[in-house]
N, C-alpha and C positions, 0 to 999 in steps of 0.2 A: 249350199252344200260345199264343204271344203275338202278337196281331194289332194292328198300329198303324194306327188309322183317322184319316184326315184329310179334312175336308170336311163338307158337310151331308148328313144322311140323306135318302134317297129320290132323290138324284141318281144318274145313271149311275155304276156302280162299275167301277174298274179295279184288279184285284188285280195288284200289281207286285212281282215277286220280285227279289232281289238277284243280283249276279254271283258268281263263284267266290271272289273275294278280299276283298270289302268287305261290311260288314253292311247291314241295311236302312235304317240312319240315317246312312249315309256322306254327305258333302257333296253328291256327285253325285245321290244319291237324294233328299235333302232339298230341293235346289234344284228338281229337276224336279217333285217333289210339290207344292211351293208354286206353281209355274207352272200345274199342272193344276187345283189347288184354286181358283185365281183364275179359272179358266175353267169353274167349276161342275161339276167332275168329282170324285167321291168316290174317294179313293185308299186302298187297304188294302194294307199291307205285312206281311210275315212273314219268318221266318228258317228255313232248313233246320236240322235237328238239329245238324249240325257247327258251325254258326255260333252257335247258342244255347249250345253247350258252350264255345265260344271266349269268348263274352261272360262266362260264369260263371267260367271258369278263367283267362282271360287268355292262354291258350296257343293258338297257331295250329294248326289241324287241317285235313287235306285234306277235300275235299267228300265227302259220303256217296255210297254207290253209287247208280246210277240208279234202282234199285228203290225205295230208301228215299226219294229225292227225289220220285219220281212219287207214291208213297203219301202223302207230305206234301202235295203239290199237291192231291190228291183230297180229303184231309181238310179243307184250308183252304177249298176251293170248296164242299164240303158245308156247312161251318159258315157261310160267308157267305150261301149261298143260303137256309139256314134262317132267318137273321136278316133278310134282305131279299129275299124270294121274288119280288117284282114288279119289282125294279130291273133295268134292262138291265145285263148282266154282260160285262166284257171281261177277258181274262187275258193275262199276258205278263211282261215284265221285261227286265232288263239281262243281256246275254250269256247265261251258263249258265242263269239263271232263265227267260229267254225261250225257250231251247231246250227246257228241261224242260216248259214250258207247251205248246209246240207238239206234244209227244208225247202229251198228254192231251186236246188241243183237240177232236178229232173224237169222242171219247168223251163229253165234257161238253156239246158243242154250245153254246158261249157265243155272244154276239152278234158277237164278233170276237177276234182274237189280235193282240197288239202286241209286236213284238220290237225291243228297243233295242240295236242292235249285235249282230247274230246271229253266233255263232261257227261259221261254216260249216266251218272246219277249224282245227287248231292251226297257229300260225305256221310256214310253211315245209313244211307237210304237205299231203297230198291230203284231200279231204272224206271219202271212204270212206262209212261207214254214216250219217254225220251228216245226209246229205241224202236218204237213202232214203225216209223217211216224208213228205218234202216233195213228192215226185213226185206223190202222189195226195191231198194235203191238201184237205179239203173246206171247212174253216173259212176265212172271210174273214180275211186276214192283212195287216197293214201292217208292213213291216220298215224301220226307220229306221237307215240305215247310212252311216258315213263313207266317202267315195269311196276313201280309201287305207287302209281297215281291214286290218290284217295278218291278220285271220281271215276275210277275204272282201272283196276290192276290187270296184269296180264292174265291171271287165273280167271278173273271175272269175265273179261272181254272174250276170251276163247270159249266161254260157255254160252254166250248169247246167240240166239237164232237170227243172225244177220246175213245180208246179201253177200254173195261171193265177189261182188264188185269192190268190197272193202278189203284193203290190204293194210297190214300193220307193220310199222317199223318200231321195234322195241328198244328204248334207251335204258340200258341196264341201271337199276337202282334209282332211276329218275323219279322225281315227284311230279306234281301237276304242271310245274314250269320246267321240268326236265332236270332239276338240280339233284345230283346224287349226294349221298353222304361221303364224307372225306375218307372213311375207312374202306369204301368200295373200290378205291383206286381210279374211279372215273372222275371227270370234271365237267362242269356245265359248259365250258368253252368247247371241249371235245365233243360233247353231245350236240351242241349247236352246229358244229362243222359237219358232223355225221348227218344231221337233219338237212342241212343245206345241200349236201351232196346228193341225198335221196330225192330232194325236190328237183334238183337240176336233172337227175337221171329220168325222173318222171316227165318233166317238161321237155327235155331234149335240147 
């Protein structure tokens, strides 16, 4: 298991998982990591087995089963906790990575959960079971979501019967990766800074 650590030891830790289509060192992940490290947050990244295989073989593979990804999350958390038992721990990640983290959060009881563009549903589909566990989530959770995210717009998310432990930060006109349209007057860099500030405020 390869963990990519960024930042100074003994700072609060955010374990940040990648989304379904890009690795832990994609431009999106690297830029956000740099922003968080500059705010004195230690970031640890890892890859699910299918992405590790893709890195070795160069061939695209579909995501692992949910069972495998949850097992991977538990193994990563156990390894991080063993190495830094006293550091405040936050878990989450981009899209699918954040959704998988939300499924283990109440078992692990981290200091908080951070979802970066939560995939409430596939584009054009209903949420179905994807939000069932969110109805009774007990872990404090920050969801940073583009207001026009095709996997959960602001209007859709505000209608869902979910736990009051979930708080939203809305990035205006942002898509699933927070990118706004040029005509909106917002920028992806600006949204990323806003997101990093919110994460820092949550973590303290």
